[in-house]
C-alpha positions, -999 to +999 in steps of 0.1 A: +035-306-883+071-318-879+083-314-843+119-320-835+124-339-803+154-330-782+177-360-778+210-363-759+240-372-780+257-395-755+272-429-752+247-451-733+258-469-702+268-506-707+249-515-675+228-546-677+214-545-641+236-573-629+256-553-603+281-576-586+317-567-581+341-595-587+363-598-556+396-602-574+393-582-606+372-555-588+351-552-620+313-554-622+304-588-635+275-574-655+290-544-673+328-550-667+334-514-654+352-506-623+335-490-593+352-457-601+341-458-638+305-466-627+305-437-602+320-412-626+301-423-658+275-395-658+303-369-654+326-384-681+332-369-714+322-387-745+358-395-753+363-411-718+332-432-722+341-443-757+376-454-745+360-475-717+335-490-741+363-500-765+382-517-736+352-537-722+356-567-746+392-573-734+380-572-698+357-602-702+387-625-699+390-614-662+359-635-654+363-663-680+380-688-658+365-705-628+379-695-595+375-729-579+346-725-556+348-727-518+379-748-517+399-724-538+386-695-517+398-711-486+432-719-502+436-682-513+430-671-477+458-693-465+483-678-489 
């Protein structure tokens, strides 16, 4: 007997369970989505999700450079 299994036709979340928001870019360092995008993901249309997924590779450069550690953090606070 051939039973069809119901499956959802949705774009899966890019979450990789590393949920830390970068203090400057305000993007999750794991999936590169913003807090707003993460919060709205389940309510988004497929088109909205697709657009975000296409944009994620360009966002990776926001975390590519080192921020300078503790010394740079203290210098930024003085500015």
